[in-house]
C-alpha positions as CSV (number, residue, x, y, z in Angstrom):
1,X,64.0,-71.6,-7.7
2,X,61.7,-69.4,-5.4
3,X,57.9,-69.7,-6.3
4,X,55.4,-66.9,-6.7
5,X,52.3,-67.0,-6.6
6,X,50.2,-64.6,-8.2
7,X,46.7,-63.3,-8.0
8,X,45.5,-61.4,-10.7
9,X,41.6,-61.3,-12.0
10,X,43.1,-59.6,-15.4
11,X,43.9,-62.6,-17.2
12,X,45.9,-60.3,-20.0
13,X,47.9,-59.1,-17.1
14,X,48.5,-62.5,-15.2
15,X,49.5,-63.9,-18.0
16,X,52.0,-60.9,-19.0
17,X,53.3,-61.0,-15.9
18,X,54.0,-64.5,-15.0
19,X,55.9,-64.9,-18.2
20,X,58.5,-62.4,-17.3
21,X,58.8,-64.2,-14.0
22,X,58.8,-67.4,-15.4
23,X,61.5,-65.8,-18.2
24,X,63.7,-64.2,-15.4
25,X,64.4,-67.6,-12.9
26,X,60.6,-67.7,-10.8
27,X,58.8,-71.1,-10.1
28,X,55.1,-69.4,-10.6
29,X,51.5,-70.4,-9.6
30,X,48.9,-67.8,-11.5
31,X,45.7,-67.8,-9.9
32,X,42.6,-65.4,-10.9
33,X,40.6,-65.3,-8.3
34,X,41.0,-64.2,-4.5
35,X,39.3,-67.0,-2.9
36,X,41.7,-69.0,-4.7
37,X,44.5,-67.4,-3.8
38,X,43.8,-67.5,-0.4
39,X,44.0,-70.8,0.0
40,X,46.9,-71.5,-3.1
41,X,48.7,-69.6,-0.4
42,X,47.6,-72.0,2.2
43,X,48.6,-75.2,0.1
44,X,51.9,-74.0,-1.9
45,X,53.9,-71.4,0.9
46,X,55.0,-69.7,-1.4
47,X,58.3,-67.8,-1.2
48,X,56.4,-64.0,-2.2
49,X,52.6,-62.9,-3.1
50,X,51.5,-60.5,-5.9
51,X,48.4,-59.4,-5.2
52,X,46.1,-57.1,-7.3
53,X,44.0,-55.1,-4.5
54,X,40.8,-54.5,-7.1
55,X,38.6,-58.0,-7.7
56,X,35.9,-59.0,-6.3
57,X,35.0,-60.7,-3.6
58,X,37.9,-59.9,-2.1
59,X,39.6,-57.5,-2.8
60,X,43.4,-57.8,-1.9
61,X,44.2,-55.5,0.8
62,X,40.9,-58.5,2.7
63,X,43.1,-61.2,1.2
64,X,46.8,-59.4,2.8
65,X,45.1,-59.2,6.3
66,X,43.3,-62.7,6.1
67,X,46.7,-64.3,5.3
68,X,48.6,-62.0,8.0
69,X,46.3,-63.8,10.5
70,X,47.4,-67.0,9.4
71,X,50.5,-68.2,11.2
72,X,51.5,-70.5,7.8
73,X,50.8,-67.8,6.0
74,X,51.6,-64.2,7.9
75,X,55.3,-63.7,7.5
76,X,54.9,-64.7,3.6
77,X,56.3,-61.2,1.9
78,X,53.2,-59.7,0.0
79,X,53.6,-56.8,-2.7
80,X,50.2,-55.3,-3.9
81,X,50.2,-54.2,-8.0
82,X,47.6,-51.5,-9.1
83,X,46.3,-48.9,-11.0
84,X,45.6,-47.2,-8.2
85,X,48.3,-44.3,-7.4
86,X,46.7,-42.8,-4.7
87,X,49.9,-41.8,-1.6
88,X,46.4,-42.9,1.0
89,X,46.1,-46.5,-1.0
90,X,49.6,-46.7,-0.7
91,X,49.8,-46.3,2.9
92,X,46.6,-48.4,3.9
93,X,48.6,-51.0,1.5
94,X,51.9,-50.8,3.8
95,X,49.9,-50.3,6.7
96,X,48.7,-53.3,6.8
97,X,52.2,-55.3,6.5
98,X,52.8,-55.8,2.6
99,X,56.2,-55.7,1.9
100,X,55.6,-53.9,-1.2
101,X,53.4,-51.6,-3.9
102,X,53.6,-52.0,-7.6
103,X,51.9,-49.7,-9.5
104,X,50.4,-51.0,-12.9
105,X,51.8,-50.2,-16.0
106,X,55.2,-51.6,-14.4
107,X,58.0,-52.7,-16.4
108,X,60.1,-56.1,-16.1
109,X,62.9,-54.5,-14.5
110,X,60.8,-52.2,-12.0
111,X,59.0,-55.8,-10.8
112,X,61.7,-57.4,-10.2
113,X,63.3,-55.0,-8.2
114,X,60.2,-55.2,-5.7
115,X,60.0,-59.1,-5.2
116,X,63.9,-59.0,-4.6
117,X,63.6,-55.6,-2.3
118,X,60.6,-57.9,-0.6
119,X,62.3,-61.0,-0.3
120,X,65.4,-59.4,1.0
121,X,63.8,-57.9,3.4
122,X,61.9,-60.6,4.6
């Protein structure tokens, strides 16, 4: 069973996304803040990380940069999901090393496709 680390500060989105992933057969560890997200990534070494961009303390870009600097987490596929749909935001995330980008609101089908694509490429 593949494991997913979900980093999302909005509890409704966090819970809904976790349920979608669990119903699709993924093992999900969901956290609601950026510091906990980085620590959890180091602790569990997930198969993929899904991360919101806009969060208090550290944003998703900072989380990705920090995880890419660490040899233990640098190769983990990382997918941003966010309400930011401007092309410059997408380009910034991909330039930092994100393997995928998902715009909110998203469907279960879109979520699963981006995960499968990101894991296949890594």
